Structures are given as C-alpha cells and as structure tokens.
PASEBA-1860 file (N, C-alpha, C; in nm, 3 decimals):
! residues 258
1> XXXXXXXX> 2.403/-8.001/6.534/2.514/-7.905/6.541/2.457/-7.764/6.537 ~ 2.514/-7.675/6.626/2.465/-7.538/6.631/2.505/-7.463/6.504 ~ 2.412/-7.389/6.450/2.437/-7.319/6.324/2.533/-7.202/6.347 ~ 2.628/-7.184/6.254/2.724/-7.074/6.261/2.649/-6.941/6.252 ~ 2.668/-6.854/6.350/2.595/-6.729/6.355/2.657/-6.622/6.267 ~ 2.785/-6.629/6.245/2.852/-6.529/6.163/2.918/-6.595/6.044 ~ 2.909/-6.529/5.935/2.975/-6.579/5.814/3.090/-6.489/5.781 ~ 3.195/-6.545/5.724/3.315/-6.468/5.694/3.336/-6.452/5.546
9> XXXXXXXX> 3.428/-6.364/5.511/3.470/-6.348/5.373/3.619/-6.378/5.367 ~ 3.664/-6.414/5.251/3.804/-6.452/5.235/3.886/-6.331/5.191 ~ 4.005/-6.320/5.250/4.098/-6.214/5.212/4.148/-6.242/5.071 ~ 4.143/-6.143/4.985/4.185/-6.161/4.846/4.335/-6.180/4.833 ~ 4.408/-6.142/4.938/4.553/-6.152/4.932/4.606/-6.285/4.983 ~ 4.554/-6.330/5.101/4.609/-6.453/5.160/4.504/-6.561/5.181 ~ 4.376/-6.535/5.142/4.266/-6.631/5.152/4.226/-6.662/5.295 ~ 4.275/-6.587/5.391/4.235/-6.607/5.530/4.090/-6.565/5.548
17> XXXXXXXX> 4.013/-6.639/5.630/3.873/-6.607/5.652/3.860/-6.494/5.754 ~ 3.783/-6.393/5.718/3.767/-6.275/5.802/3.621/-6.260/5.838 ~ 3.592/-6.238/5.965/3.455/-6.221/6.008/3.399/-6.090/5.956 ~ 3.270/-6.087/5.936/3.203/-5.965/5.889/3.218/-5.854/5.993 ~ 3.234/-5.734/5.944/3.250/-5.620/6.033/3.394/-5.578/6.052 ~ 3.488/-5.664/6.011/3.630/-5.631/6.020/3.675/-5.567/5.889 ~ 3.760/-5.464/5.901/3.808/-5.393/5.782/3.942/-5.441/5.732 ~ 4.014/-5.517/5.818/4.147/-5.563/5.780/4.163/-5.711/5.810
25> XXXXXXXX> 4.244/-5.776/5.731/4.279/-5.917/5.754/4.374/-5.924/5.872 ~ 4.343/-6.014/5.970/4.428/-6.023/6.089/4.555/-6.103/6.064 ~ 4.570/-6.157/5.943/4.692/-6.230/5.908/4.790/-6.144/5.830 ~ 4.743/-6.078/5.724/4.835/-6.002/5.637/4.813/-5.852/5.642 ~ 4.704/-5.808/5.707/4.679/-5.664/5.719/4.613/-5.600/5.600 ~ 4.573/-5.679/5.499/4.510/-5.625/5.380/4.377/-5.558/5.416 ~ 4.355/-5.438/5.361/4.229/-5.368/5.385/4.116/-5.438/5.310 ~ 4.004/-5.462/5.379/3.889/-5.527/5.317/3.788/-5.422/5.273
33> XXXXXXXX> 3.776/-5.319/5.354/3.684/-5.213/5.321/3.738/-5.130/5.205 ~ 3.661/-5.113/5.102/3.707/-5.041/4.983/3.740/-4.895/5.012 ~ 3.668/-4.837/5.109/3.697/-4.699/5.146/3.836/-4.688/5.209 ~ 3.872/-4.788/5.290/4.004/-4.790/5.351/4.111/-4.806/5.244 ~ 4.086/-4.891/5.147/4.182/-4.912/5.038/4.204/-4.783/4.961 ~ 4.094/-4.714/4.933/4.105/-4.588/4.859/4.180/-4.483/4.940 ~ 4.156/-4.480/5.073/4.221/-4.383/5.160/4.372/-4.405/5.163 ~ 4.413/-4.532/5.179/4.557/-4.561/5.184/4.623/-4.540/5.048
41> XXXXXXXX> 4.547/-4.561/4.942/4.600/-4.537/4.808/4.632/-4.390/4.787 ~ 4.553/-4.302/4.850/4.578/-4.158/4.841/4.693/-4.114/4.930 ~ 4.709/-4.182/5.044/4.814/-4.146/5.138/4.953/-4.183/5.089 ~ 4.963/-4.294/5.019/5.093/-4.347/4.980/5.174/-4.250/4.894 ~ 5.119/-4.187/4.791/5.197/-4.090/4.712/5.248/-3.973/4.797 ~ 5.168/-3.930/4.895/5.214/-3.822/4.983/5.332/-3.866/5.068 ~ 5.329/-3.990/5.115/5.439/-4.043/5.194/5.566/-4.053/5.109 ~ 5.552/-4.097/4.985/5.666/-4.105/4.895/5.723/-3.967/4.866
49> XXXXXXXX> 5.635/-3.870/4.851/5.677/-3.732/4.822/5.757/-3.676/4.940 ~ 5.707/-3.697/5.061/5.778/-3.653/5.180/5.915/-3.721/5.189 ~ 5.918/-3.851/5.160/6.043/-3.925/5.163/6.145/-3.871/5.065 ~ 6.100/-3.841/4.943/6.190/-3.787/4.841/6.245/-3.652/4.882 ~ 6.157/-3.567/4.935/6.200/-3.434/4.980/6.305/-3.445/5.090 ~ 6.282/-3.535/5.186/6.375/-3.548/5.298/6.508/-3.607/5.253 ~ 6.506/-3.696/5.155/6.631/-3.753/5.102/6.717/-3.642/5.042 ~ 6.655/-3.551/4.968/6.728/-3.437/4.910/6.787/-3.351/5.021
57> XXXXXXXX> 6.706/-3.323/5.124/6.751/-3.240/5.236/6.867/-3.305/5.310 ~ 6.855/-3.432/5.342/6.957/-3.501/5.420/7.086/-3.515/5.339 ~ 7.072/-3.534/5.208/7.190/-3.544/5.122/7.267/-3.412/5.121 ~ 7.196/-3.302/5.106/7.261/-3.170/5.103/7.329/-3.139/5.237 ~ 7.259/-3.167/5.347/7.314/-3.139/5.480/7.434/-3.227/5.510 ~ 7.428/-3.354/5.470/7.540/-3.445/5.491/7.660/-3.403/5.408 ~ 7.634/-3.357/5.286/7.743/-3.309/5.200/7.814/-3.190/5.263 ~ 7.735/-3.097/5.317/7.794/-2.980/5.383/7.877/-3.021/5.504
65> XXXXXXXX> 7.836/-3.129/5.570/7.904/-3.174/5.692/8.038/-3.241/5.662 ~ 8.045/-3.316/5.550/8.165/-3.395/5.522/8.269/-3.321/5.439 ~ 8.236/-3.200/5.393/8.334/-3.121/5.319/8.451/-3.087/5.411 ~ 8.572/-3.119/5.366/8.690/-3.100/5.450/8.714/-2.953/5.484 ~ 8.703/-2.867/5.385/8.728/-2.725/5.406/8.605/-2.645/5.362 ~ 8.514/-2.620/5.454/8.393/-2.543/5.419/8.430/-2.405/5.365 ~ 8.363/-2.364/5.262/8.388/-2.233/5.203/8.254/-2.166/5.174 ~ 8.260/-2.035/5.150/8.138/-1.963/5.118/8.075/-2.014/4.989
73> XXXXXXXX> 8.160/-2.051/4.893/8.111/-2.100/4.766/8.033/-2.230/4.785 ~ 8.092/-2.324/4.860/8.024/-2.452/4.885/7.894/-2.431/4.962 ~ 7.901/-2.343/5.062/7.782/-2.313/5.142/7.673/-2.253/5.056 ~ 7.711/-2.163/4.967/7.615/-2.097/4.879/7.549/-2.199/4.785 ~ 7.627/-2.288/4.727/7.574/-2.387/4.633/7.473/-2.479/4.703 ~ 7.509/-2.527/4.821/7.419/-2.616/4.896/7.291/-2.544/4.935 ~ 7.305/-2.419/4.980/7.187/-2.340/5.018/7.094/-2.320/4.898 ~ 7.152/-2.292/4.782/7.072/-2.270/4.662/6.997/-2.397/4.622
81> XXXXXXXX> 7.064/-2.512/4.629/7.000/-2.640/4.594/6.882/-2.667/4.687 ~ 6.903/-2.648/4.817/6.796/-2.673/4.914/6.681/-2.574/4.898 ~ 6.714/-2.450/4.866/6.610/-2.349/4.845/6.526/-2.382/4.721 ~ 6.593/-2.424/4.613/6.521/-2.460/4.491/6.431/-2.581/4.516 ~ 6.482/-2.681/4.589/6.402/-2.800/4.620/6.278/-2.761/4.701 ~ 6.296/-2.673/4.798/6.183/-2.627/4.880/6.078/-2.557/4.796 ~ 6.123/-2.467/4.709/6.031/-2.391/4.624/5.956/-2.484/4.529 ~ 6.027/-2.581/4.471/5.964/-2.673/4.376/5.859/-2.760/4.444
89> XXXXXXXX> 5.894/-2.816/4.559/5.799/-2.902/4.630/5.680/-2.821/4.683 ~ 5.708/-2.703/4.736/5.601/-2.618/4.786/5.510/-2.573/4.672 ~ 5.572/-2.535/4.560/5.496/-2.487/4.446/5.418/-2.596/4.374 ~ 5.462/-2.722/4.388/5.394/-2.834/4.323/5.249/-2.845/4.369 ~ 5.225/-2.811/4.495/5.089/-2.811/4.550/5.051/-2.670/4.594 ~ 5.071/-2.574/4.506/5.055/-2.434/4.540/4.915/-2.401/4.591 ~ 4.812/-2.453/4.528/4.675/-2.422/4.568/4.648/-2.462/4.712 ~ 4.707/-2.573/4.755/4.685/-2.620/4.892/4.778/-2.548/4.990
97> XXXXXXXX> 4.900/-2.520/4.946/5.001/-2.468/5.037/4.996/-2.316/5.057 ~ 4.940/-2.245/4.960/4.945/-2.098/4.967/4.867/-2.041/5.085 ~ 4.776/-2.121/5.141/4.696/-2.071/5.254/4.782/-2.037/5.375 ~ 4.894/-2.110/5.395/4.977/-2.085/5.513/5.067/-1.963/5.495 ~ 5.066/-1.905/5.374/5.141/-1.782/5.351/5.059/-1.659/5.391 ~ 4.933/-1.682/5.419/4.849/-1.574/5.472/4.878/-1.557/5.620 ~ 4.835/-1.444/5.675/4.861/-1.418/5.817/4.731/-1.376/5.884 ~ 4.643/-1.473/5.910/4.514/-1.440/5.974/4.533/-1.398/6.119
105> XXXXXXXX> 4.450/-1.308/6.164/4.452/-1.262/6.304/4.590/-1.216/6.348 ~ 4.655/-1.136/6.262/4.788/-1.085/6.295/4.782/-0.998/6.420 ~ 4.879/-1.019/6.510/4.886/-0.941/6.633/5.029/-0.892/6.652 ~ 5.047/-0.761/6.647/5.180/-0.703/6.666/5.231/-0.729/6.808 ~ 5.143/-0.720/6.905/5.182/-0.744/7.044/5.231/-0.888/7.061 ~ 5.158/-0.981/7.002/5.197/-1.122/7.010/5.332/-1.143/6.942 ~ 5.350/-1.081/6.825/5.476/-1.096/6.751/5.593/-1.040/6.832 ~ 5.578/-0.919/6.888/5.686/-0.858/6.966/5.716/-0.938/7.092
113> XXXXXXXX> 5.612/-0.996/7.152/5.632/-1.081/7.270/5.714/-1.204/7.233 ~ 5.677/-1.268/7.123/5.752/-1.385/7.076/5.898/-1.349/7.047 ~ 5.920/-1.233/6.984/6.056/-1.191/6.950/6.138/-1.167/7.077 ~ 6.079/-1.101/7.176/6.149/-1.076/7.301/6.188/-1.205/7.372 ~ 6.093/-1.298/7.382/6.121/-1.428/7.446/6.226/-1.504/7.366 ~ 6.218/-1.495/7.233/6.312/-1.564/7.146/6.455/-1.516/7.167 ~ 6.475/-1.385/7.178/6.609/-1.329/7.199/6.667/-1.377/7.331 ~ 6.586/-1.376/7.437/6.632/-1.423/7.568/6.667/-1.571/7.562
121> XXXXXXXX> 6.581/-1.650/7.496/6.605/-1.794/7.484/6.732/-1.822/7.404 ~ 6.753/-1.746/7.298/6.872/-1.765/7.214/7.000/-1.735/7.290 ~ 6.997/-1.632/7.375/7.114/-1.600/7.458/7.145/-1.716/7.551 ~ 7.041/-1.770/7.615/7.061/-1.883/7.705/7.114/-2.005/7.633 ~ 7.058/-2.035/7.518/7.101/-2.151/7.440/7.245/-2.134/7.391 ~ 7.278/-2.014/7.342/7.412/-1.987/7.290/7.519/-2.011/7.396 ~ 7.497/-1.960/7.516/7.595/-1.977/7.622/7.598/-2.122/7.672 ~ 7.484/-2.190/7.672/7.480/-2.330/7.713/7.557/-2.419/7.616
129> XXXXXXXX> 7.532/-2.396/7.485/7.601/-2.475/7.382/7.751/-2.447/7.384 ~ 7.787/-2.320/7.401/7.929/-2.284/7.409/7.996/-2.351/7.528 ~ 7.926/-2.355/7.640/7.979/-2.420/7.760/8.001/-2.569/7.736 ~ 7.901/-2.635/7.676/7.913/-2.778/7.649/8.027/-2.808/7.552 ~ 8.039/-2.725/7.449/8.147/-2.746/7.351/8.285/-2.731/7.415 ~ 8.301/-2.633/7.504/8.431/-2.608/7.565/8.465/-2.708/7.674 ~ 8.368/-2.738/7.759/8.395/-2.821/7.876/8.384/-2.970/7.845 ~ 8.280/-3.009/7.773/8.257/-3.151/7.747/8.333/-3.199/7.624
137> XXXXXXXX> 8.321/-3.125/7.513/8.381/-3.171/7.387/8.516/-3.106/7.357 ~ 8.556/-3.010/7.441/8.687/-2.943/7.430/8.713/-2.888/7.290 ~ 8.613/-2.816/7.237/8.630/-2.752/7.107/8.549/-2.624/7.104 ~ 8.592/-2.534/7.019/8.524/-2.405/7.006/8.447/-2.403/6.875 ~ 8.321/-2.369/6.880/8.238/-2.365/6.761/8.189/-2.223/6.737 ~ 8.174/-2.188/6.609/8.125/-2.055/6.576/8.093/-2.043/6.429 ~ 8.009/-1.945/6.396/7.970/-1.922/6.257/8.070/-1.832/6.184 ~ 8.123/-1.735/6.257/8.192/-1.624/6.192/8.322/-1.663/6.122
145> XXXXXXXX> 8.386/-1.771/6.165/8.516/-1.809/6.108/8.508/-1.832/5.957 ~ 8.395/-1.881/5.907/8.379/-1.907/5.764/8.367/-1.776/5.686 ~ 8.313/-1.674/5.752/8.282/-1.547/5.683/8.384/-1.436/5.711 ~ 8.470/-1.455/5.811/8.554/-1.346/5.862/8.644/-1.284/5.756 ~ 8.694/-1.365/5.663/8.791/-1.316/5.565/8.728/-1.220/5.463 ~ 8.596/-1.232/5.445/8.529/-1.155/5.339/8.502/-1.012/5.383 ~ 8.509/-0.920/5.289/8.486/-0.779/5.318/8.349/-0.755/5.380 ~ 8.251/-0.831/5.334/8.115/-0.818/5.385/8.075/-0.944/5.462
153> XXXXXXXX> 8.171/-1.002/5.530/8.149/-1.128/5.600/8.037/-1.126/5.701 ~ 8.027/-1.017/5.778/7.923/-1.007/5.880/7.784/-1.010/5.818 ~ 7.766/-0.935/5.710/7.637/-0.930/5.643/7.604/-1.065/5.578 ~ 7.706/-1.127/5.521/7.685/-1.258/5.459/7.646/-1.363/5.564 ~ 7.706/-1.352/5.683/7.671/-1.445/5.790/7.525/-1.425/5.831 ~ 7.482/-1.300/5.844/7.343/-1.273/5.881/7.247/-1.329/5.776 ~ 7.284/-1.315/5.648/7.199/-1.366/5.541/7.194/-1.519/5.542 ~ 7.311/-1.582/5.558/7.320/-1.728/5.547/7.271/-1.801/5.671
161> XXXXXXXX> 7.303/-1.747/5.789/7.273/-1.817/5.914/7.140/-1.774/5.975 ~ 7.100/-1.650/5.949/6.975/-1.600/6.010/6.860/-1.592/5.912 ~ 6.877/-1.519/5.801/6.765/-1.495/5.710/6.728/-1.619/5.628 ~ 6.829/-1.684/5.569/6.800/-1.801/5.484/6.726/-1.912/5.558 ~ 6.775/-1.958/5.675/6.700/-2.064/5.746/6.561/-2.020/5.789 ~ 6.550/-1.894/5.830/6.419/-1.845/5.876/6.314/-1.856/5.767 ~ 6.354/-1.828/5.644/6.258/-1.833/5.534/6.243/-1.975/5.480 ~ 6.353/-2.036/5.441/6.344/-2.161/5.367/6.324/-2.284/5.457
169> XXXXXXXX> 6.378/-2.284/5.578/6.352/-2.397/5.668/6.209/-2.395/5.717 ~ 6.156/-2.276/5.742/6.015/-2.268/5.782/5.923/-2.304/5.665 ~ 5.958/-2.256/5.547/5.880/-2.290/5.428/5.884/-2.440/5.401 ~ 5.998/-2.503/5.431/6.015/-2.646/5.406/5.946/-2.731/5.513 ~ 5.975/-2.705/5.642/5.932/-2.797/5.747/5.798/-2.760/5.811 ~ 5.775/-2.634/5.838/5.644/-2.595/5.889/5.549/-2.560/5.776 ~ 5.603/-2.553/5.655/5.522/-2.523/5.538/5.490/-2.649/5.459 ~ 5.569/-2.677/5.359/5.542/-2.791/5.270/5.529/-2.923/5.345
177> XXXXXXXX> 5.629/-2.954/5.428/5.634/-3.086/5.491/5.513/-3.110/5.581 ~ 5.481/-3.011/5.663/5.368/-3.027/5.755/5.236/-3.033/5.679 ~ 5.221/-2.951/5.575/5.099/-2.955/5.495/5.078/-3.093/5.433 ~ 5.186/-3.152/5.385/5.176/-3.285/5.322/5.150/-3.393/5.426 ~ 5.217/-3.384/5.541/5.197/-3.482/5.647/5.054/-3.481/5.700 ~ 4.990/-3.365/5.698/4.852/-3.354/5.749/4.753/-3.431/5.661 ~ 4.795/-3.470/5.542/4.711/-3.554/5.457/4.724/-3.702/5.494 ~ 4.825/-3.732/5.574/4.855/-3.871/5.606/4.829/-3.900/5.755
185> XXXXXXXX> 4.863/-3.805/5.842/4.851/-3.825/5.986/4.774/-3.708/6.048 ~ 4.750/-3.717/6.178/4.677/-3.607/6.245/4.774/-3.495/6.281 ~ 4.722/-3.387/6.338/4.803/-3.267/6.365/4.917/-3.296/6.462 ~ 4.888/-3.369/6.569/4.991/-3.397/6.669/5.106/-3.478/6.608 ~ 5.071/-3.579/6.530/5.174/-3.662/6.466/5.253/-3.581/6.364 ~ 5.185/-3.491/6.292/5.254/-3.407/6.194/5.357/-3.318/6.262 ~ 5.322/-3.266/6.380/5.416/-3.183/6.456/5.537/-3.265/6.498 ~ 5.513/-3.385/6.551/5.623/-3.471/6.597/5.714/-3.512/6.483
193> XXXXXXXX> 5.655/-3.558/6.374/5.734/-3.609/6.262/5.817/-3.498/6.198 ~ 5.754/-3.384/6.169/5.827/-3.273/6.107/5.938/-3.222/6.198 ~ 5.914/-3.221/6.329/6.015/-3.174/6.425/6.134/-3.268/6.433 ~ 6.106/-3.397/6.432/6.215/-3.496/6.437/6.299/-3.489/6.310 ~ 6.234/-3.475/6.195/6.308/-3.464/6.069/6.391/-3.335/6.067 ~ 6.335/-3.227/6.121/6.407/-3.100/6.129/6.530/-3.115/6.218 ~ 6.517/-3.187/6.328/6.630/-3.211/6.417/6.737/-3.296/6.349 ~ 6.695/-3.398/6.276/6.790/-3.490/6.212/6.880/-3.418/6.112
201> XXXXXXXX> 6.823/-3.327/6.031/6.904/-3.263/5.926/7.013/-3.173/5.982 ~ 7.006/-3.138/6.110/7.109/-3.052/6.169/7.230/-3.132/6.218 ~ 7.218/-3.265/6.224/7.332/-3.351/6.260/7.404/-3.301/6.386 ~ 7.329/-3.273/6.491/7.390/-3.222/6.614/7.322/-3.280/6.736 ~ 7.378/-3.388/6.788/7.320/-3.452/6.906/7.326/-3.362/7.029 ~ 7.431/-3.280/7.037/7.446/-3.192/7.152/7.334/-3.088/7.158 ~ 7.270/-3.066/7.044/7.164/-2.963/7.038/7.025/-3.019/7.068 ~ 7.018/-3.147/7.103/6.887/-3.209/7.122/6.808/-3.141/7.234
209> XXXXXXXX> 6.878/-3.088/7.335/6.809/-3.029/7.450/6.735/-2.901/7.415 ~ 6.773/-2.834/7.305/6.701/-2.712/7.266/6.641/-2.719/7.126 ~ 6.708/-2.789/7.033/6.664/-2.788/6.894/6.531/-2.861/6.875 ~ 6.517/-2.975/6.940/6.392/-3.050/6.927/6.274/-2.976/6.992 ~ 6.288/-2.925/7.115/6.179/-2.844/7.171/6.149/-2.720/7.087 ~ 6.252/-2.659/7.030/6.234/-2.542/6.944/6.148/-2.579/6.822 ~ 6.180/-2.693/6.760/6.105/-2.738/6.643/5.961/-2.774/6.680 ~ 5.944/-2.839/6.795/5.809/-2.876/6.840/5.725/-2.751/6.864
217> XXXXXXXX> 5.786/-2.650/6.923/5.713/-2.525/6.949/5.674/-2.458/6.818 ~ 5.766/-2.452/6.721/5.735/-2.390/6.593/5.625/-2.467/6.519 ~ 5.629/-2.601/6.531/5.524/-2.682/6.469/5.389/-2.658/6.533 ~ 5.388/-2.654/6.667/5.263/-2.627/6.739/5.210/-2.488/6.702 ~ 5.299/-2.388/6.695/5.258/-2.252/6.664/5.202/-2.242/6.522 ~ 5.262/-2.317/6.432/5.214/-2.320/6.292/5.072/-2.375/6.286 ~ 5.043/-2.480/6.360/4.909/-2.538/6.362/4.810/-2.443/6.431 ~ 4.854/-2.384/6.541/4.767/-2.298/6.621/4.729/-2.171/6.546
225> XXXXXXXX> 4.826/-2.111/6.476/4.801/-1.982/6.411/4.767/-1.995/6.263 ~ 4.785/-2.115/6.206/4.756/-2.142/6.065/4.838/-2.054/5.969 ~ 4.960/-2.024/6.011/5.052/-1.948/5.927/5.195/-1.981/5.966 ~ 5.288/-1.961/5.873/5.428/-1.987/5.905/5.500/-1.860/5.950 ~ 5.433/-1.743/5.943/5.504/-1.617/5.960/5.553/-1.591/6.101 ~ 5.479/-1.631/6.204/5.531/-1.618/6.340/5.659/-1.701/6.353 ~ 5.657/-1.820/6.296/5.774/-1.907/6.300/5.893/-1.847/6.226 ~ 5.867/-1.782/6.113/5.975/-1.719/6.036/6.045/-1.612/6.120
233> XXXXXXXX> 5.967/-1.525/6.186/6.025/-1.418/6.267/6.098/-1.475/6.389 ~ 6.039/-1.574/6.454/6.103/-1.637/6.570/6.235/-1.701/6.529 ~ 6.234/-1.775/6.419/6.353/-1.843/6.369/6.461/-1.740/6.335 ~ 6.421/-1.632/6.269/6.517/-1.529/6.228/6.584/-1.465/6.349 ~ 6.506/-1.421/6.447/6.565/-1.352/6.561/6.643/-1.446/6.652 ~ 6.606/-1.573/6.655/6.683/-1.671/6.732/6.823/-1.685/6.672 ~ 6.830/-1.705/6.541/6.959/-1.721/6.474/7.038/-1.591/6.468 ~ 6.967/-1.480/6.450/7.034/-1.350/6.445/7.103/-1.320/6.578
241> XXXXXXXX> 7.035/-1.349/6.687/7.095/-1.329/6.820/7.219/-1.413/6.837 ~ 7.214/-1.538/6.792/7.331/-1.627/6.800/7.447/-1.573/6.718 ~ 7.416/-1.516/6.601/7.520/-1.458/6.515/7.586/-1.338/6.583 ~ 7.506/-1.251/6.641/7.559/-1.131/6.709/7.649/-1.173/6.825 ~ 7.608/-1.273/6.901/7.687/-1.320/7.015/7.816/-1.387/6.969 ~ 7.815/-1.439/6.847/7.935/-1.502/6.793/8.040/-1.397/6.756 ~ 7.993/-1.276/6.726/8.084/-1.167/6.689/8.135/-1.094/6.812 ~ 8.045/-1.069/6.907/8.083/-0.991/7.027/8.016/-1.050/7.150
249> XXXXXXXX> 8.086/-1.055/7.265/8.025/-1.104/7.390/7.906/-1.017/7.431 ~ 7.818/-1.076/7.508/7.698/-1.005/7.553/7.733/-0.880/7.633 ~ 7.839/-0.887/7.714/7.879/-0.771/7.794/7.918/-0.653/7.708 ~ 7.987/-0.680/7.597/8.025/-0.572/7.505/7.903/-0.511/7.438 ~ 7.807/-0.596/7.405/7.684/-0.548/7.339/7.605/-0.459/7.434 ~ 7.597/-0.499/7.562/7.524/-0.420/7.661/7.591/-0.283/7.681 ~ 7.726/-0.283/7.687/7.798/-0.156/7.701/7.773/-0.064/7.582 ~ 7.769/-0.125/7.462/7.747/-0.048/7.342/7.608/0.014/7.339
257> XX> 7.510/-0.061/7.390/7.371/-0.013/7.388/7.344/0.089/7.499 ~ 7.409/0.071/7.611/7.377/0.157/7.726/7.495/0.242/7.769
END
C-alpha cells in the first residue's frame, strides 16, 4: 500500500480531519491557525460595537418617523440623543479617532471647488426629489413646515437640517463608524458598509438615486483625504442649499442676488 504523503490534524470543534497547510476546517469553518483565531477574536468586539451604535441610530430615526405629529421638541430630543451617542462612541476610542479631526494638506481651492459643485448638485437633487414627490407619489415634502410657526424658525431649520447633520452625521458615519470598520474590513468595504448604513437610517427609498452615491462619495473622500472636514463642509452646504430652496424658489433667489 502506498504510504500517505500528507498527514492531517483534527478540528477541535467537530473532529474533522484537516490537511496540513489549511487554516480553517472545511466542515465547520473553525480557524486552525492560532493567529487567525486571535485576529477574529479582536474583530468581534468591534463588530458588536458597530452593531450597538447602529441599533441606537436606527431606533432614534425610526422613532422620529413614526411620531404622529412631529414637533420641534421631539426633533430636539432625538437629535440630542443621537449627538450624545455619537460623542460617547467616538470618545470611547479617542486616541485612535482624533486623527481624523486633523486637516492634513488643507486646500482652500479644493474646498471652494467642492462647495460650488455641492450647491449645484443640491439644486438638481432638490428639484428632482420635488418632481418625484409631486408626480409619482402625489405629495408635497418640505422642511420648513415644522419650523414655520416659530419666531426664529428659519434659523432653527438651518441649525437642525444643515449644521447638525453636517457635524454629527459625519462624525458618526465617516468618523467613528468608518474608523471602527477599518479594523474589521478593508477600505473599500468600509466605504460600502458605512454608506449603506447611512442610507438605511434615512428611511427614504425615493432618495436612493442620490443619497447612496452621496454617501459613497463622502466615504471615499474621507479615506482619500484622511479627514472628515471636507465631508462636513460638503454635507453642510448640500443641506443648506436644500433648506434655502424650501423657503424660496430658485428664481426668486436669483432675482434677489442679481
């Protein structure tokens, strides 16, 4: 009888025989290589942390969606909860996360170019979404109705719809979430995962044509520039433009400017 050329080891989990040179059991998937076991042991807590953070985010966003009569008070409470969660999770790994708060190789020309393109894109998206809502879904959507009654409603809308998301959503998704995902997956996967999660929390299927590409671009930019600040400014001016258009038509704004 010909002598067996390769000898195997038994999987500690299912006792299946595994040939030498293999790192995983082909029956149960158990890691055989101790380095692989240690690596996955480090990844698992990060995955749980990301899961917990997203559960808090999705709960807050779903709560805001199902409230029968949205009010400034309810909006404020939900925003505060999400902001506190973002700060706590980001601060938990401050030494690792603080690097993305720096702005290496800052370029004013690049920033102004991004802002200009962002304003044009926001105008296009705003009119496209408005068209879809009126023609396809036969409803009118807008931000200002929640704030209109208040004496400082316009300013509150700018703070809530433009400034708050620009800071805390970028800090959450291109900041904490992406930093944590990079410990588990590669850069491309981190961009995809964080962008999909960002899209999900907005609960708007009609926005898939712009919101998902917008998130993917911000994720790519965050990786490319190693900072969240370009994304913060882009996010702010995108939402700010949408807010201004919600108050006054573009034609009126052009007449006012020129």
